[in-house]
N, C-alpha and C positions, 0 to 999 in steps of 0.2 A: 316444486313439489318437495316435501320433506321425506326423509327416509322411512318414516312410519307408514307413508302412503304407498310405498313400493310393494309389489306382490311377490310372493315366493317364486324363485326362479329367475327374476329379473336381475340384470347387471346394470349398474348406474355409475356415474362419476360424481364424486363429491364436489360441490361448488363452493360452499361456505358453511360456517358455523355461527349460530346465534348464541349469545350468552358469553360469559367470561368465567374465570375462576378455575378452581381445582378440577372440576368435572371436565372442562375443555382440555386442560393439560393431560389428564388421565386418558382421554379419548385420543389425543394426539400420540401419547406414548404407546398406545395399543396399535398404532400404524394407520389411523384414519387422519388423512390430511387432504387439503384441497388438491384436486386433480387426480386423486387415486380412484381407481375402478374397484368397486365392491359388488359382490353378489349376495342377495338376500336369500338365504337357504330356507329358513323356517321361522315362523312366528309361534312362540310358546308361551301362553299366559301373558305376563307383562314383559316378556323378554323377546328379543330378536337375535337370531343366529346369523352372523355374517361370515362370508369367506373373503379374506383379504390376502391376495397373493396365495401362498400355500398354508396360511394360518386360518383358524376359525375363532371368531371372538363373539361374545354375547354382550349386548348392551340392552338397557331398558328402553321401553317405548317412549318414556319421557325424554331420554337423551336423544333418541332417533328423531323426535319432533324438532329438535334444534339443529339438525343437520340438513341443509338444503342440497338436493341432488338433481341431476339431469339425466 
């Protein structure tokens, strides 16, 4: 399943990333890496609010579709 399919309130583990390039580097710089647990807090329009450790980050649904989770 990809990150966009996750429901608010769920906590998942990142398995892998599809795609390459600058976007992938930026996502990793924000703290999203394979094996990391994230909670989906809220879906707002075209964006998704995530909790990673003690931080909150926002990514687009397009980017979320390229992140495989379990």
